[in-house]
N, C-alpha and C positions, 0 to 999 in steps of 0.2 A: 504494500500500499504506499503510495506516494514515494517512489524511489528517488525522486529529485530532492526530497526533504529528509533523507535518511539521517544525516548528521544532526539536523535540527530536531528530529523526532527523538533521537537518543539523548540529546541535551534536555529537551523539555520533559521527557519521562522522569527525569530525576530532579529537575528544578521547579516544575509546575505541577502541583499535586492534582489540580483539576484536570489538566491534560492527561496526566498519568492514569487517573481514575477512568476517564473516558476511553483512553487507549485500551486498558485492561478489559473494560466492559465490551468494547468492540471485538477484541480477540476472543473473549469468552462466548459471545453470541456467534461468532464465526465458527467456532469449534462445535457449539451446540447444533448449529444448522447442519454442518457437515456430518455430525453424528446421527442426526435425524434423517438426513438424505440417504445415508449408508445403512440405515435401519439398526444402528447400534443403540440408538434411543428411539422410543416411540414418539410419533408425532404425525398429526394430520397435515395434509397439504396446506390447509388454512392456517394452521399454527406455524408452519415453516415460513409461509408468506409473510405473516405478521412479524415474525422475528427478522426476516430480511428487511422489512421496512424500518424496524427499529434500528437495525445495524446501519442502514443507509443514513438515518438521521444522525447517528453518532459519527459517521464518517464525515458528513457535512460539517458538523461542529468541530471536528478535529481539523479539517481543512481550513476552516475560517481562522482557527487559532494559529495554524501554521503560517497562513498568509500574513496575518498580522505580525507574528514574531519575525517573519522573514523581512518584512518592510522596515521593521524597527531596528534590525541589525545593521 
């Protein structure tokens, strides 16, 4: 996710608790979705779609923070 911001992501994960929390939530949702799609965990198609929408909202929030931090640097 966002390879152009790899270094900034690494820095923000340790220096910005809000960013770090959002990043972890995104990764957790991503893993849950993968597990549900692989049938490791149970989940309906609707539940998976709902999680994907939630993950996308988190990604948008992360991107907004990254852009602001990048322009501030």
